[in-house]
N, C-alpha and C positions, 0 to 999 in steps of 0.2 A: 395680221395687217399692222404696220407700224403706225403709231400715233405721233406724227411729227409735230402736230400743233401743241400737244402737251409738252413736248420737248422745248418748243419755242417759248412757251409760257415760263417753264422752269428756268430757261437761260436768262430771260428778262429779269426774273426775280432774284437770280443768283449773281448778278453782276457785282454787287459789293463784296461777296465772298471770293469771287474769282480775282478781283483786284487785290484784295488783302493777301491772298496766297501768292500772287505774283510779287507783291512788295516784299513778302518774307524771303522769297528766293533771291530777289535782287539785292537784298542787304548783305548777302554772303559774298565776300570778295574772292571768288573762285578763279583766280588768274593762273592758268595752267603753266604759263611761261616762267613764273616766279617760284623757285623752290621754297621760299619762305611762306608761300600760300598753301602748302600741302594740307595743313589742318582745315583750312577753309574749303578746299576742293573736296575733302572727305565729308565735311559738313553739308556741302551742296548736294553731294550724292545721296546722303541720308535724307535730306529734305525732299528730293525728287522721289525717292522710294516711298516715303511716307505719303506724299501727295498721290502717288499711283495707288497705294493701298486704300486711301480714302475714296478713291474713284471706283472701288469695288474690284480691283484687279489683284491678281496674285503677283507680288513684286519681290525682287531679291537684288542684292548687290553682288556682282561678280568681281572678285579681286583680280587685279592685274599687277604687273611689275611697276605700274605707274598709277595714274588716277583710275578709280574703279569704274566699271560699267554698271548701269542700272537696267535691269530687265524686268518686264512684266508682261502678262498675257491674260486675256479673257478665255472662257471655255471654247473649245472647238465647236464649229457648226457644220455638221456633215453636209457635203455637196456644195458648200459655199466657198468663195475665195478666202484667202488669208491675207490680211494687210499687216505690214510691219511699219511702224512709225519710227523714224530715226531722227534724233536731235542731239544737242549737246548742252551741258550745263556749265562748261568752262567759258571764260570770257577773256578778251584782250586786256593787256595792261591799261590802266586808266590815264597814263601819262599823255600830255603834260597836264598836271593837276591844276595849274594856275589858270587854265583855259575853261575850266568847268564853272558854270554859273552856280550850280548847287553840287554838293559832294557826290562823287560817282557812285558811292554805295549807300546813299541815303535817297531812295526813290522819292521824287518830287513831281507833283502834277502842276503843269502850267499850260494854259491855252489848249486844254483837251488832250495833252500829251503826257506820258509818264517818262521822266528823264532819269536814267541810271545806266551804268555800264551793264550790258547784257539785255537791256530792255527789248531790243528787236533781234539781237544776235547773241544767243538764240533762245534765251530763257522764255521770253514772252511768247514767241512763235511756237516753241515746243509745247508749252502748257496749253495752247489752244486745243491741241488734239487730246491731251489728257482730259480736259473738261468736256470736250465734245463727246468722248466715250463715256464719261461719268454721267452725262445727262440721261443716257438710256437707263442705267440702273436706278438713278434718282426718280425716274418716272415709272418704275416698276416694269421695265421692258428689258429683256435680254438683248445684247448686241446681235444684229442679224448676221454677223460673220465674226470669225475670230480676229481680234486685233492684238498684235504684239507691239511692245515698245522696247527700243534700245536707245538709251540716253547716255552718251559718253562724256568724259571729262577731259579730252585731249584734242578736240577738233582744231582748236586754234594753234596748235603746234604740230599738226600733221597726222594725228590718229595712229601713232606708232604701235601702241599696245593692241588696239582693235584690229589693225591690219595683221599683226602677228597671230591673233587669236581667231580671226574670221574663219579660216578653214575648219578649225575644230568646233566652232559655234554654228556652222552652216546648217546642221540638222535642227538645232534648237531654234534658229532664226528663220527657218524655211517659210517662204511666203510667195504669193503670186504677184504682189505689188508692194513696193516700198514707197511710203508717203513721207515727204520731207518738206518742212516749211522753214527755210533759212535764207530767204531771198525777198524780192520786192514785187509789189504790183507794178503794172506798167506806168500808171499815174494815179493821182489821188482819186479814189472811187472807181478806178478802172482795173478790175482784177486781171490777173495773168496766170497762165499755165506755162511754166518754163520747161522746154524740151531739150535744152542743151546747156552744159557747163564747160567752162574752160578748165584745163589742168594747170599745174604749177610746178616749177623747179626753183627752189629757194636756196640761196647760198649766202655765206659770208666771205668776202674777198679781202685779204690783208696783204699789204705791201710793206716789207720790212727793209729798213735802211741801216743807219748806224746803230751801234750797240746801245746807245743812249741818246737822249736829246742833245743837240749841239747848239752852241751860240751861233745865231745866224750871221752875226757880223764877222766872227772869226772863221767860220767854215762855209758861209754862203758862197756859191760859185765853185766849190771844190767837190761837193757831193750832190747826188740827185735827191732832191727833196721828195720823200715818199708821198706826201699829200699832192704835190704837183703831178707826180707820175700817176697816182690814182685817178686824179681828175681827167687827165688825158686818156687813160685807159678806158675809163667809164664812157667818156664822150665818143670813143671810137667804136663802141659796140653798136650804135645806131647811126645811120647816115642822115643827111638832111631831108630825105624823102620818107623817113620813118622806117626804113628797112633794116632789120637786124643782120649784122655782118658775120655771124657764126657760119662756118663752112657747112653746107648741106642743110641749113636750118629750115628752109622752106620745102625740102624734098617731099615730105609727107603731109603738107598742108593741103587740105581739100579745097577746091574752088567752090564758092557759093553758087547754087543753082539760080537761074533767072527767076524761077517761081518764088524761091525764098527771098531773094532781093526785092521782088515785087511786093510780097506780103509785108515786109518791113517798111517799104516805102509808103504803103497804105496806112501806116500808123501815124503819119504826119508829124514826125519828130521835128521839133523846133530847135535848131542849133543855137540861135541867139538867146532864147529863153533858158536853155540848159546852161549856157555859159554864164548867164546872169545868176542863175540859181546857185552855182558852185563858186561864184565870185572871181571869175577870170575874164580878162578883156577879150580873148578869142580862143577858139579850140585849135588843137594841133594833133596830128597823127599821121598814120601811113597814107601816102598819096594814092589817090584812085579809089578810095573807099569812103563810105558815109560814116558818120559818127556811130550809128548803131552797129554797122558792120564791123567797125574797128573795136567796139566795146564787147561785142557778143561772139564774133566768129573769126577774129584775126589774132595772131600771137603778138605779144608785146614784151617789152623790157622796161623795168622800172628800178630806180634806186629808192630804198626805203629809209636809210639812215646812213650818216657819215660819222666816222670816228677818227680820233687822233689829234695830236697837237694840243695847244692850250685852249681851254674852254671857259676859263674864269673871267672875272671882271678885269677891266683894264688891259694892258698889253704885256706880253712876254715874248721876247724875240728869240724864237727857237726854230731849229729844223727838227721836226719830230722824228723819233726813232722808227715810228711806223704810222700807217694810216689804213683805215679799213672802211668797208661799206657793206650794208645789208642790201641784197639785191634779189630780184626774181625775174623769171620769164613766165608769163602766162601762156599756156599752150592750148592748142585746139585739138579736137579728137584726131587720132592717128599719130600725134606727136607724143613720144614717150620720154619721161623725165630722165631715164638712164641714158638714152641716146643724146638728148640735149646736153647732159653733163659731159659726155665724150666730146661733143662739138665745142662746148665752152672751153674745155681743157686744151683742145687743139688750137682754138683761137688765142688763148693765153700763151701757149708755146710760140705761136707765130708773132705775137705782139709783146714779147717779154721786154719790159723796160730795162735799160742798162742801170747797173749800180744798185738795184734793189732785188729782193727775193719775193716771189709771188707765192702766196698760200691761199688755196681755195678750200673752204670748209662746206661740205654738203649738209644742209639743215633738214629739209624735207621736200617731198615731191608727191605728185599725184597726177593721174591721167584725166583728161577731159572725157565727157560722155555726151552722146546725143541719143535720144530715145524716139520712138515712133509717135509723132503728134496725132496720128489717127487711131491710136489704140482704143479699145473699149473702156479702158480705165480713164483715159483722158475725157472721153464722152461722159462718163459718170461724174467726173469732177466738174465738168461744165455745168451739169444740172445743179450740183450742190452750190457752186459759186454764184450761179445766176439767182438762186433763191436768197442767198445771204447778202449779195451786193446789188441786186436789182438789175444786173446787166450781164451779158455773156463775157467770158474771159477771152482775151487775145492770146495768141501763141507767140512766145518770145524765147530767146536764149538769154543766158546770164553770163556776164564776163567774169564773175567771181568763181572761186573754186571750192568744192567740197571733196577733197581728195579721196575720201573713203567710198564715194558713190560708185566710181568705176569698179572698185574692188567688190562691192556688194553685188553689182550687176553680174560680175564674173562668177562669184562663188554661189550666189543664190539663184541665178538664172531667172531673175524677176524683172518685171516692168518697174518703172519709176514714175512717180508723180511728184513734181516739184511745184508746190503751191505757196507762193510768197504773199504774206500779209503786210509786209513792211512798205516803206516809201524810200525813194531815192535820197531824200534829204534827212533820213533818220540818223545819219552820222555813225553808222557801224564802224568800229575801229577808231573813232574820233572822239574828241571831247563833246560833251552834251549829247550823247547818244539818247535817242528817244523812241517811243512807240506810240502811235496815235491810238488812243483808247477805243475810239469807234471801230478801228480796224482790228484791234484785239478782240472785241466782242463779235465783230463780223466773222473773224477767223474761227472762233468757237462755234458760232452758228453754222458756218460752212462745214466744219469738221463733223458736227453732229449729224448733218444730212448726208455727208459723204459716205458714212457707213451704210446707210440705207441704199444709196445708189450703187455702191460697189457690190453689195450683196446680190444685185440683179444681174451681174456679169457672169456669163458662163465660164467655168474654169477651163473648158476645152480650148 
């Protein structure tokens, strides 16, 4: 019989230690997109392995051609399900640095939040499960089921190495359910279980013009300015109703069921409050859909960065030799990145600007996924979250992407539990990223109870 009360007491007493270990990991600038951060990425992997070992698990670093994987496991428990926790220790670049109130890799506590790059995405959330498992050994109890951990260092740039290695790792990672915390609650104090993620197709688009920058006075009016051509091309991808203009783009987009739309309508989402929270005068998106529907279950196109031309102080009158943009399409289940890439290339062929050369660079992609919200693993998670948060979780989808999830479902044939402890305003990928400490501790509490409830699920 599990003694969950002794675990609860241990977790309350261990909060200072759990905070200190989170701070240690947050100080490591493990930016996977920056080649200069390779030593820090390796350091983060070693820190995660050491933390797993302190939790009483058998842990190892698995080398790859890029950032290493960290794997750990507890002993098998015959007849009980196997849970695999997936997370990542790499983080987004901290830029723009001048927008941070405190340095991005010096964790700082303000107003009950811890501020640092990676606080919520995903170092803090991943550690909740490490400490949730550690609580069992610390109270003299074996975990009631086998728990495995796979923490990678390349999620923020597409999980290329893990995707390549997943078929060969499938036996080692074999599990009945994959547990992932890399998303958000529905609202402050309102836990959520996410049953769907969008996919992504990410590109860099470059338009090349003259062989070098030209004097705009001497050459303006004689050549096509690549920056102007780029602006027009990007604007043509989405029409005034928010519809993406790639040929065949919506062919595989599934319509939302009335039951699902009704369930989300019952969440009483407030458009005006949401607009105020993110600091925009009004919301905009695909016509005919609510904000939640557009965020969670409709495909979108976005521009993430613009490049080219003069960026310094003052003026410099040139026609740039080239202009570029970082762009992506968020995809819904049944849309495949490879197919969208073909559609995008066809669109570019049909809309080729005169006087410039178009170059499309494929960066990374991943498919979306929807899992059964009525599975017994979801029911087990409901019990654990209700204990930690004091209320039942709502069922939602998430507009963000974790590209490797669909691959894991394919290769491991496992269910997925997406349990987010973060908040919408945590600023993942933005300056001043934070994680509410009360949610950090609630996440650890929920995780420690999750293992008890998952152990009750029949493997059949």
